[in-house]
C-alpha positions, -999 to 999 in steps of 0.1 A, spaced: 610 756 -50 648 751 -65 665 724 -38 685 742 -18 728 735 -20 751 719 7 785 730 4 813 720 29 827 759 27 854 753 52 867 731 24 868 757 -4 905 764 -7 911 766 -46 921 733 -47 906 711 -77 878 687 -69 888 649 -72 854 634 -82 823 649 -94 792 631 -104 771 649 -126 739 635 -145 719 624 -113 679 625 -116 673 616 -88 700 623 -51 690 611 -23 711 630 3 692 615 40 708 650 45 683 675 66 701 705 80 671 708 108 668 673 119 706 665 119 712 679 153 679 662 175 691 627 171 684 595 145 654 599 127 614 595 141 583 596 131 579 618 96 613 627 98 620 586 88 613 594 56 633 627 53 645 618 18 665 656 14 660 650 -23 671 663 -54 662 661 -91 693 673 -119 713 670 -96 755 664 -96 776 653 -60 811 667 -59 837 650 -35 877 659 -23 899 640 -4 870 610 1 845 631 13 813 651 -1 821 688 -8 790 697 -19 748 686 -33 726 700 -53 711 711 -85 740 706 -110 742 736 -128 737 753 -96 762 737 -75 794 738 -104 778 782 -103 786 776 -69 818 757 -62 837 781 -88 874 788 -89 869 781 -54 870 738 -60 873 739 -97 870 711 -126 903 704 -135 917 676 -156 929 660 -124 893 657 -115 874 624 -122 839 632 -133 814 600 -138 778 606 -156 754 587 -136 732 592 -174 698 599 -161 702 573 -123 696 576 -95 719 578 -64 716 568 -30 738 561 4 757 537 5 738 511 28 745 508 66 739 469 75 743 471 116 735 435 123 754 405 108 772 375 118 792 373 87 820 354 98 812 315 100 826 282 86 800 260 68 762 264 60 733 249 78 707 243 49 702 208 71 682 231 90 665 251 64 651 221 49 640 205 84 622 239 96 597 238 62 595 205 69 579 215 104 605 214 126 610 247 153 642 260 151 641 256 191 635 222 187 664 220 158 687 233 185 673 216 216 686 186 189 722 200 187 718 225 158 713 262 158 741 281 174 759 252 187 760 235 154 782 269 139 801 268 173 812 228 165 822 240 129 834 271 131 859 261 161 877 236 138 888 259 113 920 287 116 920 328 112 931 331 80 901 301 62 873 323 81 887 353 67 885 337 34 853 328 38 845 359 58 858 381 26 837 365 -1 801 372 17 817 407 20 828 415 -12 791 402 -22 774 427 -1 796 454 -11 778 443 -46 749 448 -35 751 483 -19 761 478 13 794 500 26 793 499 62 781 466 79 787 451 114 801 419 122 794 398 157 808 371 169 792 349 190 802 313 175 833 312 191 821 309 232 863 312 243 886 336 244 905 323 220 880 317 193 856 346 194 889 371 196 895 347 159 864 360 150 868 391 152 904 388 140 894 376 108 862 401 103 887 433 106 911 417 80 882 408 57 863 442 63 901 462 51 908 436 27 881 446 4 881 482 21 846 480 36 841 500 67 837 474 100 819 481 130 833 450 153 801 433 179 819 407 205 787 384 207 807 366 233 769 363 249 750 346 225 747 313 238 758 286 267 784 264 251 782 229 254 813 228 280 795 254 307 761 243 300 754 231 339 776 255 352 762 290 330 770 317 363 813 299 357 804 311 321 791 347 326 819 350 348 845 343 318 828 365 300 826 399 317 863 386 335 883 375 308 871 376 273 853 415 274 886 429 292 905 413 271 885 429 238 884 458 250 926 459 258 935 452 226 912 467 203 896 438 189 859 450 189 840 483 195 805 471 210 797 444 232 761 424 219 743 397 246 709 375 232 685 387 262 658 362 263 650 338 295 660 306 277 696 321 268 710 352 292 679 364 318 676 403 326 701 400 356 728 380 333 724 402 306 730 435 329 759 424 344 776 417 309 765 451 294 777 470 323 806 454 322 813 460 287 803 500 295 832 499 324 857 493 296 846 516 272 827 493 250 795 502 226 763 484 240 734 467 220 709 442 230 694 412 209 660 422 223 621 405 227 633 383 200 610 357 210 590 371 237 585 405 253 610 400 283 622 436 287 653 435 264 643 466 247 640 488 277 669 472 296 689 485 269 670 522 265 681 525 305 717 516 300 721 536 273 723 512 246 731 519 211 707 497 197 680 468 205 680 443 183 649 419 163 617 436 185 596 409 167 577 408 206 584 442 220 553 454 238 536 490 240 565 495 274 593 486 255 581 509 228 576 537 252 611 530 266 630 533 230 613 563 217 618 580 251 657 572 249 683 576 217 684 538 216 682 524 176 654 499 169 673 477 146 645 451 127 651 424 108 625 415 83 647 390 65 649 364 97 613 364 103 610 356 62 630 331 65 622 310 93 594 314 77 569 330 110 542 352 108 544 380 130 569 403 120 580 435 144 555 461 146 571 483 127 543 511 121 535 508 158 571 515 167 574 543 140 538 564 152 552 558 189 588 575 182 612 552 184 642 558 161 636 526 135 663 507 109 666 481 91 693 456 93 704 423 79 706 399 102 728 372 78 741 346 95 740 308 83 712 298 106 678 319 106 688 340 77 714 338 48 701 372 33 727 397 30 715 424 2 699 453 18 680 462 -10 656 427 -3 659 435 37 644 469 20 618 454 0 606 427 31 602 458 54 580 477 31 558 441 21 556 429 52 560 460 78 547 485 57 573 512 62 572 533 28 602 534 2 616 568 18 616 555 51 633 516 47 658 538 27 667 561 54 665 533 83 688 511 61 707 544 57 713 571 85 696 557 112 716 525 103 746 543 111 731 557 141 728 524 156 766 518 153 779 554 162 789 560 130 760 588 120 793 611 119 807 599 89 784 573 74 743 568 64 738 603 43 762 620 17 759 653 39 788 678 32 822 666 54 809 627 55 828 599 36 820 599 1 799 568 7 774 568 -27 755 539 -50 742 544 -83 716 529 -89 704 510 -124 669 531 -125 664 563 -122 639 562 -89 648 549 -54 615 530 -51 630 507 -77 651 494 -47 620 480 -26 601 474 -54 618 446 -72 626 425 -54 653 406 -54 667 426 -80 702 438 -74 691 474 -85 732 493 -81 755 501 -109 784 513 -91 795 517 -54 819 540 -43 837 543 -9 853 573 3 853 585 -31 866 550 -44 852 532 -75 849 500 -57 827 486 -89 809 505 -115 787 491 -143 785 520 -173 758 500 -191 
């Protein structure tokens, strides 16, 4: 059966195309119109790629105009969207094209790396023991508080540029290493500047509830009050953050404190997300679903009740296999059970200096396939469209549907399955954001 053409007919007004990509061996649009109105992808829909062979992709004013078989597409567009000398034509040379990766969980703004802790874990110390001895999150807090915004911006810019080179075009960036109003705001301002400097679309999340800072160690209630009455109102009123996150675990912020923080954030108009059920099945996923959070993240220890709550909601389950891999844990999030139960599953890197210095989404896909048994197609949708749903960016990112921003990756091979199969190989030959070339390797 000939794959359908998808055309934004409202955009056809006789003006020439800005960009035409031809010679695409395999185009993964991740666009299935009958599934789009339902919400994030679930069950069989998680593996629906909208695959077109021998394809072309047309762009105007930074948006996708049309996708489909190359000959059919050019014939259908005709004089309504002509190819002229003003049109840039890119020959994919028999390679595959996929949507740009959407990474919905990162901690990309920090100072120093923590390779010393990595060695300690390899020698047998636990993450919790290292944290109790002054390492972990608070080690990054001490370091970050001593750095200014310009330095943090410069460091983050280099990291985000590397992410983009691995195909990421939309990214979430959290605060959480400042744990004071001044330092949390400094982190997010640095994040926004860094993303803007390289043209990366960034969603910014206030994670002031990442840990209780040392100066409030014996005054946890006062710190929760600082977050709800000072930090979050500032972040919302000044437009510093788009979302609010909380590390919901019994040893960090319990269910009552987490709910108080999240409800206050919702009152202020911030989108919600939750670090949930990572260390034990604590009810964080169910809390996220009950409060209408966009996502619940980690979920290594989620139980059947948590899975049922997510399956009955639009809250996306964001899984972070790179963290489990880096920490050397034996148990991954139960991805196959979650898919079978009807949860909307996404993938993210959790890029951070402590528990996951991995920023490459292709490697995250590979770990998800080999260790959590997602299929390559499921892993791709989880890293694009469902990840966009987790950030509230589904209307503009995550798939190559007509009308969406033209964020896409030209791979260096002819099959999307090569991405997870060739673990640790960078499969990216070209990256385009809003139809603009960020990098392109012609070889």
